[in-house]
C-alpha positions in Angstrom: -5.5 5.6 16.7 -2.2 6.6 15.3 -2.2 8.3 11.9 -1.1 6.5 8.8 2.4 7.3 7.8 4.1 7.3 4.4 7.7 6.2 4.7 10.0 7.9 2.0 13.6 7.2 1.2 16.2 9.8 2.1 15.7 13.1 0.3 19.5 13.0 -0.9 19.3 9.2 -2.0 20.3 9.1 -5.8 18.2 6.1 -6.4 15.4 6.7 -3.9 11.8 7.6 -4.6 12.2 11.2 -3.5 14.8 11.9 -6.1 12.9 9.9 -8.7 9.7 11.8 -8.5 11.7 15.0 -8.5 13.3 13.8 -11.8 9.7 13.6 -13.1 8.5 16.9 -11.8 6.4 15.5 -9.1 6.5 16.5 -5.4 6.0 14.6 -2.3 2.9 16.6 -1.5 1.4 15.4 -4.8 2.1 11.7 -4.3 0.5 12.1 -0.6 -2.6 13.7 -2.3 -3.1 10.5 -4.1 -2.2 8.0 -1.2 -4.4 9.7 1.3 -7.4 10.4 -1.1 -10.2 7.8 -0.5 -11.3 8.4 -4.1 -7.9 6.8 -5.4 -7.6 3.1 -6.1 -5.0 0.7 -5.3 -4.1 -2.6 -7.1 -1.4 -5.3 -6.3 1.1 -6.7 -8.9 0.8 -10.6 -8.8 4.4 -10.9 -10.0 6.2 -8.4 -7.5 3.6 -8.3 -4.8 3.8 -4.5 -4.8 0.9 -2.1 -4.4 0.3 0.4 -7.2 -2.1 3.4 -6.6 -4.0 5.6 -9.2 -5.6 9.0 -8.5 -5.6 12.7 -9.0 -3.6 15.2 -7.0 -5.3 18.4 -5.7 -3.8 20.4 -8.5 -5.6 18.1 -11.1 -2.6 16.0 -12.1 -2.9 12.2 -12.4 -0.5 10.0 -10.7 0.4 6.4 -10.9 2.0 5.3 -7.7 4.1 2.0 -7.5 5.6 2.1 -10.9 6.8 4.7 -13.4 4.8 6.1 -16.1 1.0 6.5 -16.7 -0.1 7.7 -20.3 0.2 11.4 -20.2 0.5 11.4 -16.4 3.5 12.5 -14.3 4.6 9.2 -12.7 5.7 8.1 -9.4 7.8 5.1 -8.4 6.6 3.2 -5.5 5.8 5.9 -3.2 7.5 4.0 -0.5 5.9 0.7 -1.2 3.1 2.0 1.0 5.2 1.8 4.0 2.5 1.9 6.4 3.1 2.5 10.2 0.1 2.4 12.2 -1.2 1.0 15.5 -4.7 0.9 13.9 -7.3 -1.3 15.6 -9.7 -3.6 14.0 -13.1 -2.2 13.8 -12.0 1.5 14.0 -14.5 4.1 14.2 -12.6 6.4 11.8 -14.3 7.7 8.7 -12.4 8.3 5.3 -12.1 12.0 6.4 -9.4 10.8 9.1 -7.1 9.8 6.1 -6.0 13.3 5.4 -3.6 13.9 8.2 -0.2 12.5 6.8 3.0 12.4 8.6 6.2 12.1 6.6 9.1 9.8 7.7 12.3 9.3 5.8 14.5 6.2 6.1 17.6 4.7 4.1 16.8 2.8 1.1 17.6 -1.0 1.6 17.9 -3.1 -1.7 20.0 -5.8 -3.1 21.8 -5.2 -6.3 19.4 -7.6 -7.9 16.4 -5.6 -6.5 17.7 -2.2 -7.6 18.4 -3.6 -11.2 14.8 -5.1 -11.2 13.4 -1.7 -10.2 15.3 0.3 -12.7 14.1 -2.0 -15.5 10.5 -1.6 -14.1 10.9 2.2 -14.3 12.1 2.1 -17.7 9.3 -0.2 -19.0 6.5 1.9 -17.4 8.3 5.0 -18.7 8.2 3.6 -22.1 4.7 1.8 -22.1 2.9 4.3 -19.9 0.1 1.9 -19.0 -3.1 2.9 -17.3 -5.0 1.0 -14.8 -7.1 -0.8 -17.4 -4.0 -2.0 -19.3 -2.5 -3.3 -16.0 -5.8 -5.2 -15.2 -5.9 -6.6 -18.8 -2.5 -8.0 -18.5 -3.5 -10.2 -15.8 -0.7 -9.2 -13.5 -2.6 -7.0 -11.2 -5.5 -7.8 -8.8 -8.8 -6.1 -9.0 -8.4 -2.6 -7.5 -9.8 -1.4 -4.0 -10.5 2.0 -3.1 -7.9 3.7 -1.1 -10.2 3.8 1.9 -10.6 0.1 1.8 -7.0 -0.3 1.3 -5.9 1.7 4.3 -8.8 0.0 6.5 -7.5 -3.5 5.4 -3.7 -2.6 6.0 -4.6 -1.3 9.5 -6.4 -4.4 10.4 -3.7 -6.6 9.2 -1.0 -4.6 11.0 -3.0 -4.7 14.2 -3.0 -8.7 13.8 0.8 -8.6 13.2 1.4 -6.5 16.4 -0.8 -8.9 18.4 1.1 -11.9 17.0 4.5 -10.4 17.9 3.3 -9.3 21.2 2.2 -13.0 21.8 5.7 -14.1 20.8 4.3 -16.2 18.1 6.2 -16.6 14.7 4.7 -16.8 11.2 5.1 -20.7 11.5 3.2 -20.8 14.7 0.2 -19.0 13.1 0.5 -21.1 10.1 0.2 -24.1 12.2 -2.8 -22.8 14.1 -4.5 -21.6 11.0 -3.6 -24.1 8.4 -2.7 -21.2 6.2 0.5 -21.2 4.4 3.4 -19.4 6.0 4.3 -17.6 2.9 0.7 -16.6 2.5 0.6 -15.1 5.9 3.9 -13.3 5.2 2.4 -11.8 2.1 -0.7 -10.7 4.0 1.3 -8.9 6.7 3.5 -7.3 4.0 0.6 -5.9 2.0 1.2 -8.2 -0.9 -2.1 -10.1 -0.4 -4.6 -7.1 -1.4 -8.1 -8.6 -0.8 -8.0 -11.6 1.5 -11.3 -13.1 2.4 -13.1 -12.4 5.7 -12.6 -16.1 6.5 -8.8 -15.8 6.2 -8.7 -12.8 8.4 -10.8 -14.4 11.0 -8.7 -17.7 10.9 -5.7 -15.3 11.6 -7.5 -13.6 14.2 -8.9 -16.8 15.9 -5.2 -18.0 16.2 -4.7 -15.1 18.5 -7.7 -15.5 20.4 -9.5 -12.5 18.7 -12.0 -11.9 15.9 -12.3 -9.4 13.2 -15.3 -7.0 13.5 -16.9 -4.6 11.0 -18.9 -1.3 11.4 -20.9 0.7 9.1 -19.7 4.4 9.3 -20.5 7.6 7.6 -18.5 8.3 4.3 -17.0 11.9 4.0 -18.4 13.7 0.9 -15.7 14.3 -1.7 -15.1 18.1 -2.4 -14.8 18.8 -5.9 
């Protein structure tokens, strides 16, 4: 199975996430420490659909990835919206230990003027308010968090379903018709904006492709303090 990849904006992009974290004295290595650490947690904003990760870097710095600001923490803007690129299969035999081999990819930032303005406003708000995970959950805008290991397992499974759908030449509308699931909901699921779908939802999608979702019990890598 291919490794998980984090997709960054171009390093010289003035409004990109690379420049933004540098402005806040955070390195790409520190962000990836959090995104690849199975002990980190990820929640999804119900209003924007964007994932937000919370965790500690190897140097002991606390990072909020997904928005700007986090109490006394150094903050990170959307560490690429979790731009996952993986051919991961459902029912993988990977353990959490395999999450520690990042491959760094850069691509041009693509935003409309409206999206860019909304992101700047979000950065300012989070830098001003510096919310922690408990505050975001209390606001009602964020879903219950998953561990980073659970998040990546789910994303790999959903991406595998998407790959199978595209290989079969099926559109989102086709899958919606076969499953009875709203097309927009399937789109959110594939884009990582539906963080914690039910097993039934995943199996309805898989069944539309002549597949099923399987689960395994695997060893958990011990965290080294």
